[in-house]
C-alpha positions in Angstrom: 64.7 62.4 149.9 64.3 63.7 153.5 61.0 63.6 155.2 59.7 67.2 155.6 57.7 68.4 158.6 56.5 71.8 159.5 58.0 72.3 162.9 58.9 75.9 162.3 56.5 77.6 164.8 57.1 75.0 167.4 60.9 75.1 166.8 60.9 78.9 167.3 58.9 78.6 170.5 61.3 75.9 171.8 64.4 77.9 170.8 63.0 81.0 172.6 62.7 78.9 175.8 65.9 77.0 175.4 64.4 73.6 174.6 65.5 73.4 171.0 68.4 71.2 172.1 66.0 68.3 172.8 64.4 68.7 169.4 67.7 68.9 167.6 69.2 66.1 169.6 66.8 63.6 168.0 66.2 65.3 164.6 68.9 67.3 163.0 67.2 69.8 160.7 68.1 72.1 157.9 66.0 74.5 156.0 64.8 72.9 152.8 62.8 74.3 149.8 60.5 77.1 150.6 62.1 77.6 154.0 60.6 74.4 155.4 62.7 72.4 157.8 63.7 69.0 156.5 65.0 66.2 158.6 68.6 65.4 157.9 68.8 62.2 159.9 66.2 59.7 160.9 66.3 58.1 164.3 69.6 56.1 164.5 71.2 57.6 161.4 73.6 59.8 163.3 74.9 56.7 165.1 75.6 55.0 161.7 77.2 58.1 160.3 79.5 58.5 163.3 80.5 54.9 163.2 81.2 55.0 159.5 83.3 58.1 160.0 85.4 56.6 162.7 85.7 53.4 160.7 87.3 55.5 157.9 89.8 56.8 160.4 90.0 57.6 164.2 88.6 61.0 164.9 88.1 63.6 167.6 84.5 64.8 168.2 85.2 68.1 166.6 86.5 66.3 163.5 83.3 64.3 163.3 81.2 67.5 163.4 83.3 69.1 160.7 83.3 66.0 158.5 79.4 65.9 158.6 79.2 69.6 157.9 81.6 69.4 155.0 79.8 66.4 153.4 76.5 68.3 153.7 78.1 71.4 152.1 77.2 73.5 155.2 73.5 72.7 154.9 73.6 71.2 158.4 76.2 71.0 161.2 75.4 68.7 164.2 75.8 70.4 167.5 78.3 69.1 170.1 75.3 68.4 172.3 74.2 65.8 169.7 77.5 64.3 168.7 79.2 63.8 172.1 76.3 62.0 173.7 76.2 59.7 170.7 79.9 59.0 171.0 79.4 58.2 174.7 76.6 55.8 173.8 78.8 54.1 171.2 81.6 53.7 173.8 79.1 52.3 176.3 77.8 49.8 173.7 81.3 48.7 173.0 81.2 50.0 169.4 83.8 52.6 169.9 86.9 53.1 172.1 88.4 56.3 173.3 92.1 57.1 173.7 93.5 60.4 174.9 95.7 62.1 172.3 97.9 65.1 172.5 96.3 68.0 174.4 94.1 65.6 176.3 91.6 65.3 173.4 89.6 62.1 173.1 90.2 60.2 169.9 87.4 57.8 169.0 88.1 54.5 167.1 85.7 51.8 166.0 85.8 48.4 167.6 85.1 45.0 166.2 81.5 45.3 167.6 81.1 48.6 165.8 82.4 47.1 162.6 79.9 44.2 162.9 77.1 46.7 163.6 78.0 48.7 160.5 78.2 45.5 158.4 74.8 44.3 159.7 73.3 47.7 158.7 75.2 48.2 155.5 72.0 49.0 153.4 71.0 51.7 156.0 74.5 53.2 156.0 74.6 53.3 152.2 71.1 55.0 152.2 72.1 57.6 154.8 75.4 58.4 152.9 73.5 58.6 149.6 71.1 61.2 151.2 74.1 63.1 152.6 75.8 63.1 149.2 72.5 64.3 147.6 72.1 67.1 150.1 75.8 68.1 149.7 75.4 68.3 146.0 72.2 70.3 146.3 73.9 72.8 148.6 77.3 72.8 147.0 76.9 76.4 145.8 75.4 77.5 149.1 77.0 78.5 152.4 80.7 77.9 152.6 81.6 75.3 155.3 84.8 77.4 155.9 82.7 80.5 156.7 80.3 78.5 158.9 83.3 77.1 160.8 84.9 80.5 161.2 81.6 82.0 162.5 81.1 79.1 165.0 84.7 79.5 166.2 84.1 83.2 166.6 81.0 82.6 168.6 82.6 80.0 170.8 85.7 82.2 171.5 83.4 85.1 172.5 81.3 82.8 174.8 84.4 81.4 176.4 85.8 84.8 177.0 82.6 86.2 178.5 82.2 83.1 180.7 85.5 83.8 182.5 83.9 86.6 184.4 83.0 90.3 184.3 84.9 92.5 181.9 86.4 95.8 182.8 85.6 98.9 180.8 88.9 98.7 178.9 88.3 95.0 178.0 84.8 95.9 176.8 86.1 98.7 174.6 88.7 96.4 173.1 86.2 93.6 172.3 83.8 96.1 170.8 86.6 97.5 168.6 87.5 94.0 167.5 83.9 93.2 166.6 83.3 96.5 164.9 86.5 96.2 162.9 85.6 92.6 161.8 82.1 93.7 160.8 83.5 96.6 158.7 86.0 94.3 157.0 83.2 91.8 156.2 81.0 94.6 154.7 83.9 95.8 152.5 84.9 92.4 151.2 
């Protein structure tokens, strides 16, 4: 079972001030019973999870995020700000290698050192994946990973578009129409 802490008020305060990244970077959380936040990964667990996932098959960072989210049935999705620094650390430790694939995306593969590290920590890996499976089963009827993915894609697309510069009145009207139309269709479904 995950350790449970009551970080809710501190988490809201950090989120308001933009510091929630630091908290999430070291302790991925999801909301557990009674709305309390439960720790998904203990210190070092995400490293083991990522190593195991790239041991199963080479993956891009985005694929790793989605694999974790799917195994946890949408109960938790690690942020890119958590996954990519861990991948960089694994590369620096010689436990993962990176190759560029089509489109210039980085494809991560486990090395012999990474496999040795996994083997030396097999009981921890098994325990982490048992907790992941337990959480995935508990949230199986919860939020759909496909919907979570679609919402995240939507938010990213909007942020990217807005970051390209100021919008003209016609562009603003077009985006608002798209957003309103999507909201209406969601309400009717």
